[in-house]
Steps between C-alpha positions, in 0.01 A plus 500: 500500500404786731137461390502127585656559842246770567216259411644243741508759776140591424407130514673451838348821628151383398556163671617678814190721498270197461680315781471804726127525427452129582697527824309813602169329427603196705608725787173695493302177487699367798441821696130487414480136612681571826289809565180307427602219732596739780165675456325164519690408817396829659139444398512157659616648828242779492207283398594221739483746787189679378325177407559355844344789685191566289188464716330264256802269514498495879129415525439146628312259278122546537372331819199370306737282298650343811281207594555242770703210364578678171819680597859411580666714767865566414712809573681554169775749580609743228856636486712684243852599611678329791808684627625856530384766253798613289631854501267716298194283555177700494212472747329243279790254511552568868134424566527173305815387682486280809836489677677166526483517880127568497438223251692254713311613811172437317611154383625415849171604661297298248718196566467536879122528469476176306435639154608284208547587135253401237578540132273630228467144379389399851240778504369397159481133602322582827254730322423221254469247786793302368726299738750736663680527831341804664646652819291628789647850455584562134687804366610596150792729406487680164752740346410727209722619212805273543738744666854380571484587869200271553696203364821587686342583836161330520578152365765412766270622780207303365717188490634565850151498649360224282286717273462530124377784281367586156689755291324690220739562209476773235662281238662770285681652798726232659861614525420865428515817706275801476560802721551361852322172421699187424336184369621147575675305227350183358772306679397646836139421417592142402694457825196613698281249318747226590465609864126429484369847409221540247568718196188650345403744227474875562464572124783571256523874554273589795225653289190622681223250425236745619583744221245470214763592239629142504319270257394144573767375262773706666404369845488140380833522315670666797374243750583199285836657421569538873436128553719411203782717635494327838480155343784584264730599786387264776358202311148530640254749641191514720156620383482783753513875440562812707320796342730803462370775730228250594292637213280302265185534292237257367697475174824441692335226706372328186842508332671384818285188502545454125878512551470205737519664842286341771571737788609863533582750775384857545577771756152480650543508876387180666576140582186310402521325165164445335521145370305567182699813418868402493588771248476779760693389807538769769828563682641682802756766408800527729612864510860612524452682830272243659584410859491140619195580714316636196605195299366267773167684514465481121574127484283405797187693395 
């Protein structure tokens, strides 16, 4: 009888050991996942800042490519965060954050000067000489990464002044938080779409398309997956892409077209869209510390 009881104890003890091992493995896997995601979030912040200040990314498109009658002049404004940097924000996030007051001042000035919003679909239609209502002074607002503060603070201001914007979504991030960055939920994104904002692909995980380590298949699967994610949550999507970090390569461009995209945005500094090269649209980056005077000079160049 003692022997049987002892065997039962050994059995329960063995089960307990196995359960403990499983729980420990799950915990370690969770910690690894969280750590990996936090590392990825930090890399996004670092590379976004570094990628936006590299000289080659700030170089205007070659003048030789700009021919009379073959360009569309549109200031496409590039933003990231809109609001107040949270406690603990580093210089990168601070540099990518335009205060709500400054953003409203910029929108107000644009409105007073007669600027009117054009959408990415408008730009594509105009570039293809399709029927479209085109204002005398067009402007385009774009927001990279899908941060919560952009949806909370920018969307109401855009509506107030009669503007719209395009928001690039990293489709594996909605509703998550990494470090001091918070990403909008799919519900917030859906609400913005209902308010007339365009929701476009910014890849599934913000991978750097200029890095040769990514294969053609990986790029294609990621880009098509991004479109499927948006369609799955919002019911439809637009064939426009914002390159993470503004980086791309010949292989990336080929796969972007293969995935069905017809237009894409970079961080090249400029406002002249070459009509036969819609896969490399330039933009004007709005810095966090930019004064209204500096903003005006940039837009009116």
